[in-house]
C-alpha positions in Angstrom: -21.7 4.8 17.7 -24.2 4.4 14.8 -23.6 5.8 11.4 -26.4 6.5 8.9 -25.8 7.3 5.3 -27.9 9.8 3.3 -29.1 7.1 1.0 -31.3 5.5 3.7 -29.0 2.5 4.4 -27.9 2.1 7.9 -24.6 0.6 9.0 -23.9 0.0 12.6 -20.4 0.4 14.0 -19.9 -0.6 17.6 -16.7 0.4 19.3 -15.8 -1.3 22.6 -13.2 0.4 24.8 -10.4 -1.9 26.0 -7.5 -0.8 28.2 -5.4 -3.5 26.5 -3.5 -2.2 23.4 -4.2 -4.4 20.4 -2.0 -4.6 17.4 -3.0 -6.0 14.0 -0.2 -8.1 12.6 -0.8 -8.1 8.9 1.3 -10.6 6.9 1.7 -9.9 3.3 3.8 -11.5 0.5 4.5 -8.0 -0.8 7.6 -6.0 0.3 7.2 -3.2 2.7 7.4 0.4 1.5 9.1 2.8 3.9 9.0 6.6 3.6 12.1 8.2 5.2 12.4 11.6 6.8 14.2 12.9 3.7 11.2 11.8 1.5 12.9 8.8 0.0 10.5 5.9 -0.9 12.4 2.7 -0.2 11.7 -1.0 -0.2 12.4 -2.1 3.4 13.7 -5.6 2.6 16.2 -4.6 -0.1 16.9 -0.9 0.6 16.0 -0.1 -3.0 15.0 3.6 -3.3 12.2 3.8 -5.8 11.4 7.5 -5.7 11.0 10.5 -3.5 7.7 11.8 -2.0 8.4 15.3 -3.2 8.6 14.2 -6.9 6.8 10.9 -7.0 3.4 9.5 -6.1 4.1 6.6 -3.6 1.3 4.3 -4.9 2.4 4.7 -8.5 6.1 4.1 -7.8 5.3 1.1 -5.6 3.1 -0.4 -8.3 5.8 0.1 -10.9 8.3 -1.7 -8.6 5.9 -4.6 -8.0 5.1 -5.1 -11.6 8.6 -4.5 -13.0 11.1 -5.8 -10.5 9.6 -7.7 -7.6 7.4 -10.1 -9.6 10.3 -11.0 -11.9 12.7 -11.7 -9.0 10.2 -13.8 -7.0 
């Protein structure tokens, strides 16, 4: 597959099919955010509920948690 932008720059993306499933294991020092079926936004490691997807923006609530609570407890 080759993608061309309208600005004249060309970026090549080559995709190779592999029958082997590959998983990217990303290791981060930040806590995991989980969204439950009821819409709760929770920190996986602690179980802290930081909001609900129906009333909160996940990225905003996660950033608030990181800045206010997690960094101070680390």
